[in-house]
C-alpha positions as CSV (number, residue, x, y, z in Angstrom):
1,M,21.3,87.1,-147.7
2,K,19.9,87.7,-144.6
3,N,22.6,86.3,-142.5
4,L,24.8,88.4,-144.0
5,V,23.2,91.8,-143.7
6,K,22.8,90.5,-139.6
7,V,26.9,89.6,-139.7
8,K,27.7,93.0,-141.4
9,A,25.5,95.5,-138.7
10,I,26.6,93.5,-135.9
11,T,30.3,93.5,-136.8
12,S,29.9,97.4,-137.4
13,L,28.3,97.5,-134.1
14,V,31.0,95.6,-132.2
15,L,33.6,97.8,-134.1
16,I,31.7,100.8,-133.0
17,G,31.9,99.7,-129.1
18,L,35.3,98.6,-129.2
19,F,36.6,101.9,-130.5
20,I,34.7,103.7,-127.7
21,V,36.4,101.3,-125.3
22,I,39.7,102.3,-126.8
23,F,39.2,105.9,-126.8
24,V,38.0,105.9,-123.1
25,S,40.9,103.7,-121.9
26,S,43.3,106.1,-124.0
27,I,42.3,109.2,-122.2
28,G,42.7,107.4,-118.8
29,L,46.2,106.3,-119.8
30,S,46.8,109.9,-121.2
31,I,45.9,111.2,-117.6
32,A,47.8,108.8,-115.5
33,P,50.7,109.3,-114.0
34,S,54.0,107.9,-115.1
35,G,56.3,105.0,-113.9
36,K,55.2,103.4,-110.6
37,I,53.8,106.5,-109.1
38,A,50.0,104.9,-110.2
39,R,50.4,101.7,-108.6
40,V,52.2,103.1,-105.4
41,T,49.5,105.5,-105.0
42,G,46.5,103.5,-106.1
43,W,45.8,105.8,-109.1
44,E,42.3,104.4,-111.0
45,F,40.3,105.9,-113.8
46,I,36.8,104.7,-113.9
47,G,37.4,101.9,-111.5
48,F,40.2,100.7,-113.3
49,S,43.9,100.7,-112.3
50,K,46.5,102.0,-115.0
51,Q,47.8,98.3,-115.5
52,L,44.1,97.3,-116.2
53,L,43.5,100.1,-118.8
54,S,46.7,99.3,-120.4
55,T,45.6,95.6,-120.7
56,I,42.0,96.4,-121.9
57,H,43.4,99.0,-124.4
58,T,46.0,96.7,-125.7
59,W,43.5,93.6,-126.2
60,F,40.9,95.6,-127.7
61,G,43.0,97.3,-130.0
62,Y,44.0,93.8,-131.6
63,I,40.6,92.4,-131.9
64,L,39.9,95.9,-133.3
65,G,42.3,95.2,-135.5
66,A,41.2,91.8,-136.7
67,L,37.5,92.9,-137.1
68,I,38.6,95.6,-139.2
69,V,40.4,93.3,-141.7
70,F,37.0,91.1,-141.4
71,H,34.7,94.0,-142.1
72,F,37.3,94.8,-145.2
73,V,36.6,91.1,-146.3
74,L,32.6,91.2,-145.7
75,N,32.4,94.5,-147.7
76,Y,35.3,94.1,-150.3
77,K,33.1,94.7,-153.6
78,L,31.8,97.8,-152.1
79,F,35.2,99.1,-151.4
80,A,36.4,98.4,-154.5
81,C,33.2,100.1,-156.2
82,E,34.1,103.5,-154.1
83,I,37.6,103.5,-155.0
84,R,36.9,102.4,-159.0
85,N,34.7,105.7,-158.7
86,L,37.0,108.0,-156.9
87,F,39.7,107.3,-159.5
88,R,37.4,107.3,-162.6
89,G,38.2,110.0,-164.9
90,E,35.6,113.0,-164.7
91,N,33.4,112.6,-161.6
92,K,30.2,114.9,-161.6
93,N,29.9,114.7,-157.8
94,F,33.3,116.4,-157.3
95,S,33.4,119.1,-159.8
96,L,34.3,122.8,-158.0
97,K,32.5,125.1,-161.1
C-alpha cells in the first residue's frame, strides 16, 4: 500500500514537471520567428533552438499523455466516486439557495 502511494506521488510530481517544460517550450515556440528565419539567424530561446524546442515539446507531450492515462488508471476508484457524487440527485454542497 505504501508503494502505491509513492507511485501516485511520483506520477503527480512528474506530471507537474512535464507540464512546466511543455508550457515553457510552447512560449518559446509561439515567439519564435516563422519558417527558416529561426535557423538562418541562429535564433534561440533560453539556449534552445526552435527545432530542439519543437522536438522537446512533441516528445514531452507524448510522455505527458501516457502519464495522464497511467494517472487515471491509478486513481480510477477516486474518479468514479467523484463522478458518481457529481451526478447524484441532490448534492447539498452545490445548492445555490
